C-alpha positions in Angstrom: 30.4 12.4 3.4 31.8 9.4 5.2 31.4 6.1 3.4 28.5 4.0 4.7 27.0 7.0 6.7 23.8 7.1 4.6 21.4 4.4 3.5 18.6 4.6 1.0 15.1 3.1 0.9 13.5 3.1 -2.5 9.8 2.7 -2.2 8.1 1.0 -5.1 4.8 0.6 -3.3 3.1 3.5 -5.1 -0.3 4.2 -6.7 -0.5 2.3 -9.9 -4.2 1.9 -10.9 -4.3 5.1 -13.0 -1.3 3.9 -15.1 -2.9 0.5 -16.1 -2.6 -1.4 -18.3 1.1 -0.5 -18.2 1.3 -1.4 -14.5 -0.8 -4.6 -14.7 2.3 -6.8 -14.7 4.9 -4.4 -13.2 5.2 -1.8 -10.4 5.5 1.9 -11.4 9.2 1.7 -10.6 10.0 -0.7 -13.5 8.1 1.3 -16.2 10.5 1.7 -19.2 11.5 5.3 -19.7 13.6 7.3 -22.2 14.6 4.6 -24.6 16.6 2.3 -22.3 16.0 3.2 -18.6 13.4 2.2 -15.9 12.0 4.7 -13.5 13.8 3.0 -10.6 17.1 3.9 -12.2 16.8 7.5 -11.3 16.6 7.2 -7.4 19.1 4.3 -7.6 21.6 6.4 -9.6 21.1 9.4 -7.2 22.0 7.1 -4.3 25.1 5.7 -6.1 26.3 9.1 -7.2 26.2 10.2 -3.5 28.3 7.2 -2.5 25.5 5.3 -0.8 26.2 1.6 -0.7 23.2 0.3 1.4 20.0 0.3 -0.6 16.7 -1.3 0.2 14.0 -1.7 -2.5 10.4 -2.4 -1.3 8.3 -4.0 -4.0 4.4 -4.3 -4.0 4.0 -7.8 -5.5 6.3 -10.7 -6.3 9.0 -8.4 -7.6 9.9 -10.5 -10.6 10.2 -7.6 -13.0 12.2 -5.7 -10.3 14.7 -8.6 -9.8 15.0 -9.1 -13.6 16.1 -5.5 -13.9 18.3 -5.1 -10.7 19.8 -8.6 -10.5 22.8 -8.5 -8.2 23.1 -4.7 -8.5 26.3 -4.9 -10.4 25.3 -2.2 -13.0 25.0 0.2 -10.1 28.2 -1.0 -8.4 26.1 -2.5 -5.6 27.5 -6.0 -5.7 29.9 -5.2 -2.9 31.3 -7.2 0.0 29.7 -4.7 2.5 26.3 -3.3 1.9 24.6 -3.9 -1.4 21.0 -4.0 -2.7 18.3 -5.7 -0.7 14.8 -6.3 -2.1 11.7 -7.0 0.0 8.5 -8.1 -2.0 4.8 -8.3 -1.1 4.4 -4.9 0.5 1.2 -3.6 -1.2 -1.5 -3.8 1.5 -4.2 -3.5 -1.2 -3.2 -7.0 -2.5 -3.0 -8.6 1.0 -5.8 -10.9 2.3 -7.6 -9.9 5.5 -6.1 -13.0 7.2 -2.6 -11.9 6.2 -3.2 -8.3 7.3 -4.1 -9.6 10.8 -0.7 -11.4 10.9 1.1 -8.3 9.8 -0.6 -5.9 12.2 2.4 -5.5 14.5 5.1 -6.8 12.1 4.6 -4.9 8.8 7.8 -2.9 9.1 10.0 -5.7 10.5 12.1 -6.1 7.3 12.7 -2.3 7.0 13.7 -2.1 10.7 16.1 -5.0 10.3 17.7 -3.5 7.2 18.1 -0.1 8.9 19.7 -1.6 12.1 22.2 -3.7 10.0 23.1 -0.7 7.8 24.8 1.1 10.8 24.2 4.3 8.9 23.8 7.8 10.4 21.1 9.0 7.9 18.5 7.3 5.7 16.9 8.8 2.6 13.5 7.5 1.5 12.7 8.0 -2.2 9.8 7.1 -4.6 10.2 6.2 -8.3 7.3 8.1 -9.9 9.2 11.5 -9.6 11.8 11.6 -12.4 14.8 13.7 -11.7 18.6 13.7 -11.2 19.0 15.0 -7.6 22.2 15.7 -5.9 21.9 13.8 -2.6 25.2 15.1 -1.4 23.8 18.6 -1.5 20.7 17.4 0.2 22.7 15.9 3.1 24.7 19.0 3.5 21.5 21.1 3.6 20.1 18.8 6.2 23.2 18.9 8.5 23.2 22.7 8.4 19.7 22.9 9.9 18.0 21.9 13.1 14.8 20.1 12.0 14.9 16.3 12.2 13.6 15.8 8.6 14.4 17.3 5.3 12.0 16.9 2.3 12.4 17.9 -1.3 10.2 19.9 -3.6 10.1 21.4 -7.1 8.6 24.9 -7.7 6.0 24.5 -10.4 3.2 26.5 -12.0 0.0 25.7 -10.0 -1.9 25.2 -13.3 0.2 22.1 -14.0 -0.9 20.4 -10.8 -3.5 17.7 -10.7 -5.7 16.5 -7.8 -3.4 13.4 -7.6 -0.4 15.6 -6.9 0.8 16.6 -3.4 2.4 19.9 -2.4 4.3 21.2 0.6 2.9 23.8 2.9 5.8 26.2 3.4 6.4 28.9 6.1 8.1 32.2 5.4 11.3 30.7 6.6 11.2 27.9 4.1 10.1 25.1 6.4 7.6 22.5 5.4 4.7 22.0 7.9 2.5 19.6 5.9 2.2 17.5 2.8 -1.3 17.8 1.3 -3.2 16.9 -1.9 -3.6 19.8 -4.3 -7.4 19.7 -4.0 -7.1 20.4 -0.2 -4.4 23.1 -0.5 -6.8 25.9 -1.5 -4.2 27.7 -3.5 -5.0 31.4 -4.2 -5.7 32.5 -7.8 -2.7 34.9 -7.5 -0.3 32.1 -6.5 2.5 31.9 -9.2 4.5 29.0 -7.8 3.6 25.9 -5.8 6.0 23.5 -3.9 5.4 20.2 -5.6 6.3 17.3 -3.3 8.9 14.9 -4.7 8.4 12.2 -2.1 12.1 12.3 -1.0 12.7 12.4 2.8 16.0 12.5 4.7 16.3 11.9 8.4 18.4 10.2 11.1 18.3 6.4 10.8 17.6 6.2 14.5 14.6 8.5 14.1 13.3 6.5 11.1 13.6 3.2 13.1 11.6 4.8 16.0 8.9 5.9 13.5 8.6 2.3 12.1 8.8 0.6 15.5 6.0 2.9 16.8 3.9 2.1 13.8 4.4 -1.6 14.5 3.5 -1.1 18.2 0.3 0.7 17.3 -0.6 -1.8 14.6 -0.8 1.0 12.0 -1.0 -0.6 8.5 -0.3 2.3 6.3 2.3 2.8 3.6 5.8 4.2 4.2 4.9 7.2 2.1 2.0 8.1 4.4 4.3 7.7 7.5 6.7 10.1 6.0 4.0 12.7 5.4 2.8 12.3 9.0 6.4 12.8 10.2 6.6 16.1 8.3 3.5 17.3 10.0 4.5 16.2 13.4 8.0 17.6 13.4 8.2 20.2 10.7 10.8 19.7 8.0 13.5 21.5 6.2 12.4 22.1 2.6 15.1 21.6 -0.1 14.4 22.9 -3.6 15.3 20.8 -6.6 15.9 22.9 -9.7 16.7 20.3 -12.4 14.5 18.5 -15.0 11.5 17.0 -13.3 8.5 14.9 -14.3 5.8 13.3 -12.2 4.3 10.0 -13.4 0.8 9.6 -12.0 -1.3 8.5 -15.0 -1.0 7.4 -18.6 -1.0 10.9 -20.0 1.8 12.1 -17.6 3.9 9.0 -18.4 3.5 9.8 -22.1 4.2 13.5 -21.6 7.3 12.8 -19.6 8.8 10.6 -22.4 8.0 13.3 -24.9 9.6 15.9 -22.7 13.0 14.2 -22.8 13.0 14.6 -26.6 13.7 18.2 -26.0 17.5 18.5 -26.1 17.7 20.9 -23.1 15.7 18.4 -21.0 17.6 15.5 -22.2 21.0 17.0 -21.4 19.8 18.2 -18.0 18.6 14.7 -17.0 21.2 12.5 -18.6 24.3 14.6 -19.2 24.9 16.4 -15.9 27.9 15.6 -13.7 25.7 12.8 -12.1 25.3 9.9 -14.4 22.1 7.8 -14.7 22.9 4.1 -14.6 20.8 1.2 -15.9 21.1 -2.5 -16.7 23.7 -3.0 -19.4 22.9 -5.0 -22.5 25.7 -5.5 -24.9 23.9 -5.3 -28.2 24.6 -4.2 -31.7 23.5 -0.7 -32.7 20.1 -0.3 -34.3 20.3 -0.7 -38.1 18.7 2.0 -40.2 17.9 0.8 -43.7 18.3 2.8 -46.9 15.3 5.1 -47.3 14.4 5.1 -43.5 13.9 8.5 -41.8 14.6 9.2 -38.2 13.9 12.7 -36.8 14.1 14.3 -33.3 13.8 10.9 -31.6 15.5 8.5 -29.2 16.5 5.0 -30.2 17.7 2.0 -28.1 20.0 -0.7 -29.4 19.4 -3.9 -31.4 16.6 -2.6 -33.6 15.9 -2.6 -37.3 14.2 0.5 -38.8 13.0 0.7 -42.4 10.1 3.2 -42.0 9.7 6.8 -40.8 10.1 7.8 -37.2 9.3 11.4 -36.0 9.5 12.8 -32.5 9.2 9.4 -30.8 11.0 7.2 -28.1 12.0 3.8 -29.5 13.3 1.2 -27.1 15.6 -1.8 -27.7 15.0 -4.5 -30.3 12.2 -2.7 -32.1 11.4 -3.7 -35.7 9.7 -1.0 -37.9 9.0 -2.2 -41.4 9.1 -0.3 -44.6 6.4 2.2 -45.3 5.4 2.5 -41.7 5.1 6.0 -40.0 5.7 6.5 -36.3 5.0 10.0 -34.8 4.8 11.2 -31.2 4.9 7.6 -29.9 6.5 5.5 -27.2 7.5 2.1 -28.6 8.8 -0.3 -26.0 11.2 -3.2 -26.2 10.7 -6.1 -28.6 7.8 -4.6 -30.5 7.2 -5.5 -34.2 5.4 -3.1 -36.5 4.2 -4.2 -39.9 4.7 -2.5 -43.3 2.5 0.5 -44.0 1.2 0.9 -40.5 0.7 4.4 -39.1 1.1 5.1 -35.3 0.6 8.5 -33.7 0.1 9.7 -30.1 0.4 6.1 -28.7 2.2 4.1 -26.1 3.0 0.6 -27.2 4.1 -1.8 -24.4 6.8 -4.6 -24.7 6.7 -7.4 -27.2 3.6 -6.2 -29.1 3.1 -7.4 -32.7 1.2 -5.0 -35.0 0.2 -6.1 -38.5 0.6 -4.2 -41.8 -1.5 -1.3 -43.0 -3.2 -0.4 -39.8 -3.8 3.0 -38.1 -3.3 3.4 -34.4 -3.9 6.9 -33.4 -4.6 8.6 -30.0 -4.7 12.2 -28.8 -1.9 14.2 -27.3 -3.9 14.5 -24.0 -5.2 10.9 -24.2 -2.6 8.6 -25.9 -3.7 5.2 -27.3 -2.2 2.4 -25.1 -1.5 -1.1 -26.4 -0.9 -3.6 -23.6 2.1 -5.8 -23.2 2.3 -8.8 -25.6 -0.8 -8.0 -27.7 -0.9 -9.2 -31.3 -3.0 -6.9 -33.6 -3.6 -7.8 -37.2 -7.1 -6.2 -37.9 -8.2 -2.6 -37.7 -11.2 -3.7 -35.7 -8.9 -4.9 -33.0 -7.7 -1.4 -32.4 -9.6 0.4 -29.6 -9.4 4.2 -30.3 -8.7 6.7 -27.5 -10.7 9.4 -29.3 
């Protein structure tokens, strides 16, 4: 693939309400994942591994958490003289006032069009962040070039029983072409169907064609998301359907986020996602390793750097700079960066957001299908302050 021939648009304007309170102060794309990563790291890494040097990131709100993570793009080798990483905030139409919407009516995609024109790329790949995987974009580009359809989309074959109404699937022909992207509830899958083509919200097309689609939306005054425009394009033109076969997780609510983190604790999944020939990059923090005190126990878990662990941790994902005091028991939990857990406290089936302080001798317990969630920055020192998820 010729250098500079492909650009990437990473779309962080995604449904977030079902993942609150974890998405109250951040977009879905900056949700912490797997002990040290963010969800945006996966499409970013896929782009870099394919040699893509022009990357646009659209953010729903101010983008503060996005810029704090991405910075200059150096950790992804995107602080280059030509190309680089470009961020465009305030794209979530649900958060825009009616007056502002009137101003945007014929200009909503102006920034995207300008980026694409200045990229001088032949192709553009559009990706979301709520679908976790390690896709080979070079293979996707080859697949696209060998076929006639103007668009190529990506799917994962899954058991229909694992789909939710919030998921979307591809309608495939016998020749393997995608003719539509539709919600699971409207797909009317037969009871005998053994596999469904789960949509991964990845679309590859000619940059000129994408510019035409965006300019047409501006001309018509169509204020809909880029994701919806891509789905419409699949229906209008038909699409090549590229099957992804690696580790995959879809983040659409709290339970799916929790389950995805628990899934990477399986060694086979962990190696498939992080130890393939395509590396996953993230923001580097030069910190000391986590200290494990004498008498601490740590089983079947992931652990970030800079922490201090005296208690017991079993089958959990522990992020950076987490303090777990003596006598505490952590099981089947996701503990995010900067959290402090008091002595004798027991946590099970829970997601603890960043910078939470939990006092001693408390019990925080959720259910595997309904984990307990503690919001970012909360301080909990009394059992009565714990809202159970039972």
